[in-house]
N, C-alpha and C positions, 0 to 999 in steps of 0.2 A: 607240409604239415597244416592240419586243419583244426582250428580252435574257435569255437564258436563264441559270440559275444552277446551275454545276457546282461542287462542293466535295467535300472529303475530311473526315472527321470529326475527322482531326487537324490541321486547318487552324488556325492561331493568328491571331486578328486583331489588326491593327497599325494605328495610326494614322500618316498620313504625317508626315514630318519637318517639313513646314510648318505644323504645329499650333502655334498660338500663344495661350497664355492671356491674356486683355486686361483682365480685371477678376474681382474675387471680391466676391460680395454676403454679409456675415453678417447674417443676419435675427436682430434681436435678440429675448430672450426674458424673458417674465414671466408670472405666472400667466394673466394674461388674453390673452396673445399666445402660447400655446403650441400649436405645429402639431402635429397627431398623424399626419396624411396629407396628403401633397402630391398632389392629383389633377389639377390644372391650374393653369398659370401665364400670366399676361399681363405684360409689360413694355412700358410705354409706349416711344414713337418716341425720344424724346429719352434714354432710359434712366433717368430720374429716378423712376420709381414702378414698383413690383413689386406685383402682387396675386396671391395665392395662395388656391386653393379647397379647402377640407379638407371633404370630404363626410362623414366620421365625425363631426364636430363642428357640420356645416351651418353653417359660416362662411366668409366672405371676408376675409382679412386683407390690409391694405395698409401697405406699407413705402416709405421713399425709398431712394435708391441708396446710402445709408451704412448701412443696415439698421434705422434708427430707425423706431418704429412711428407710422403716421398714424392708425390706426383700424381697427376692423373692423366688418363687416356680421354681426348675429346677430340675425336676427328669425323665429325658428323658431316656428311655431304654426299653429293654425286660424283665425286671424282672416283677414278680407279684405285686410289690409294685410301679411300674414304669408305664409309658404312653409312647407309640409309636406315637401317634398324639394327638394334641389339637385343634380339629377344633372348639370348642367353650368351654365355662367355665361359670360357675354361683359361685356367692359369697353369703353366708348368713353371713353377719356381726355379726347380733345378736348370732348366733349359731356358729360363728368362724370356718366355714366350707369353703374351696374351693371344687369345683366338676369339674372334667375335662371330656370331652366327648372324649373318645378315641375309634374310631370305634364302636365296639361292646360292649364296656363297660363304665360304668361311675365310676371313680375313685375318692376317696374323700381325702382330705388332712387338716390338721389343720392349720387354719390361723394365729396361733400364733408361731408355731415353725416349720410349713410345714412338719411334719410327717405324714405318711400314714396311713388313717384311713379305709379304706375298699374299696370293689368293689361291683358294681351291674353289673352282668352278662346279656347282652341282646340278646345273640346268639340264646336262646331256642325261641324268639317271631317268630310268623308265619306271617312275614313280610319282605321285602326288608330291609337290615340291614346296608345300607350305610349311617348310621346316621351322620348329619353335623352340625346341630343345635339342642339346646333344652331349655327347661324352665321348672320351677317346681313351683307349687301352693301347698303350705302346702306339702304334701307326694305325691303329683301325677305329674308325669313326662309327658311331650308333646315333641315328637321326630319329628324332620323334615328329610326326605330322599329325595335327588334330582334326583335319578336314574328314568328314565321313563321306560315304560313297554318295549320297545325295545332294552334296553340295559342290561336287565337281563334274566337270565335263567329262564323264568316264570313257575312257577309249576301250578299246578291246581287249588291251593288255591287262591280265589278271593281276600284274605287280601293284595296280592303283588300289588294290582291296587291302592294302595293309597299313597299319599304323607306324610301325618300327622298322628301320631298315639299317642294316649293317653294311659298311664299305669300308672294304680292304683293298686299296689301291683300285683297279678296276673290277674287281669281284664283288658282286651285290647280293646280300641276302635278304628276305623278307620275312617278318615275324608280327605277330597280333593282328589277327583279321579285324576290320573295321565291322563295327555293329553298333545300332543305335546311334548315340552322340558323344561328344565329349563337353564335359562342364566341369567346371572347378580346377583343382591343382594338379594338372597332368604334367609331371615333372620327372627328373631323374635325379635320383638321392645318393650321395656316397653311403658307402657302408663301414667305412673305416679301413677296409680293404682297398688297395688303389686299383686292383684288378677286378672288382666287382661293384655292381650299382644295383640299385632297387628302382621299381618303376611305380607309380599309383595305379591302382585297379581301374579299367575302363567302366564306363556308366552302367550300372546294372550287375557289377561283380564286385566282391571283396578279395579278389586273389592279386596277391601282389607278385608281380613278376621281378625275378632277378637276371642278371646277364653278365657275362663275362666274356672275354675275347673270343670264346668258342661259338658265343650265340645266347638264345633266351630260355629261361626255364621257369616254370612255376614254383615260387619259393615258400609262399605263406598263403593261407586262405582262412579270412575271418567272417565267416557267415554269420548274419544276425540270426538269434534265436527265433525272432519273430518280428512282425511288422516291416516286411520287406516291401521295396517298391514293385508295383503290379507291372506286369509285362505291357500292359496297355499304355500306361504312363510312358514307359520307355521308348514304345514303338511310336508314341504320338509327342516325341521330346519337342521337335523344332516348333517354334511359335508359342511353347507353353514352359518355357525355360523357368520363369519365375514361379509359375504354379507348382512346378516339380521341385524348386528349391524350398518353398514354402509349405509343401505338403507334409503331413504328420508322420511320413514314412521315414524309416532310417536309410542313411545314404552317404556316400562320398568319403571314403578312407582318403585320407591325403597327408600332406606334411610328414611323411615316413623318415624317422630318423634312427639309424641301427647302429649301436656300439657293439663290441664283442658280447657284452652280457644283457643288453636291454634293447627292447624296440619300442619306440614312441610313434604314436599318430594321433590324428584326430578325426572325428566325424559328426555329420549333422544327424540330429535325431531328437524324437521326440515330439510332441502335440505342437511345438511352437519352432520345430527345426533349430533346437539349440545347439551349440558347440559343446562336443564333449571330447574329453581327452581319455587317452588310454596308454597305459605303460606295462609292458609284457615283459617278463621274466625269460629270457632265452634257456637259462641254464635249467632252471626249474618248470619252464613250460608251462606258465600259469600267469594270469593277469595280476598285477600288484595293485593297480587302481584303475577304476573307470568312472568318470563323472564329470560334472561341470566343477568351475572352481568359483571359490567365494569372493575371489579379489583378482587383483590384477594378474594376467599370465603373460610373461614375456614371451615374444615368439621364438620358437627354436629354429634357427636358420642354417646351423650347420652341425657335424658331428665329425670326430675321428674315430680311431679305433675304442677309445676308452672315456671321451668327454662330450658332453654336450654344449653348445654355445647358443646363448638367447640373447636378442638384442631388444632395447626398450628406447623409445625417444625421451628425451628430457622433458618434453610437454607432458606425456602421460604420468611421468613420475610426479612433477609438480601438482598435476591434478588429482592424483592418488593422495599424495601428500597433504594437499589442501582440504581433502574430505576425512582429516584426522585418522588416516590409516598409517599403522607405525611400519615405516619400511624396515626398521629393525627386527620386525617380527615375520618378514616375507622369507620365505626359504631360499629365494634366489636373489631378490633385491638387498637383503641384509648387509651386504659388503659395499654397497654404493655410498660413496661420499658425495653428498647433496652440495657441500661447499665447492666442489670441483666442478660444478657444471652450470650452465645458465639455461634457462627455459627454451631457448630457441638454438641450443648447441645442436652438434652431431649425435647421433645414437650412441649409447653405451651397449658394449658387447660384454657378456658376462660367461665366464667358462667355468662350467661345474661337472662333477661326476657323481655317481651313485655307487 
């Protein structure tokens, strides 16, 4: 599906009046359970468990739906049962397993007591192995690598020319050819369907790829009507990353969140490379709203088939509140009870639907 993006820099993003906040999760705080960075969130299908990856601390925190702490995985180290990196993680709540992507390995731990379960070694794969994100459908793994062809010692094997790899046991398939560079939020996003995911567009493209157990397919294309990145900037990306970020061109569709009825994403655009938000109605096949926001915008971190989940740190809330902004008038923050949190507490997660 192709839908062009036309917008004015003065456009303001507005959530539809149908937005309804259904729950607020106050994640409890202690010395052992202090989150420094919310990098990825999983919420169980019944909504009873919340898992948060903190890449700075290399920890996975587990909470129940009242915010009480259930434990955390903290097994950083060089040992065979430890991980040196945690660039991404997966949780199978039903099977009770946490999987950590650790460079060229996937390490598994019990969700019940965080004990080590085993390792999948990826180092023998004929591909660039700088894996940064991954997903799993049944027993099939999908792995994303950021490195472009001019930053690796390229062997003659053509399989190194791809960003995305499907691993079904010993069977390996390759998708999405490498071109230009990788910058920004190159992540894998749930769609609400446990058997399908979305991928951010690669640099220079607005094509959103979807994938399922069978492989990868082009799902959406949101080309900008005008002011696109020139090819010369793409070809000279390396060494000029900051120049590209702050260029006046439109670019970088990311943070793609899809429910059954809506698709949300954001992008950089305009003369100052401002952050623009976009909400697309999948039933009507048209944009509901595109633009910048007038105030605080809680980051959307997760979605299921019918809900979006945003998070915000209490520090930002207190700063917003101190500037005489009425929390009660904010469409997403209006259900937060400020009396329940302190400024240095863990993030608050807000569940809402449209």
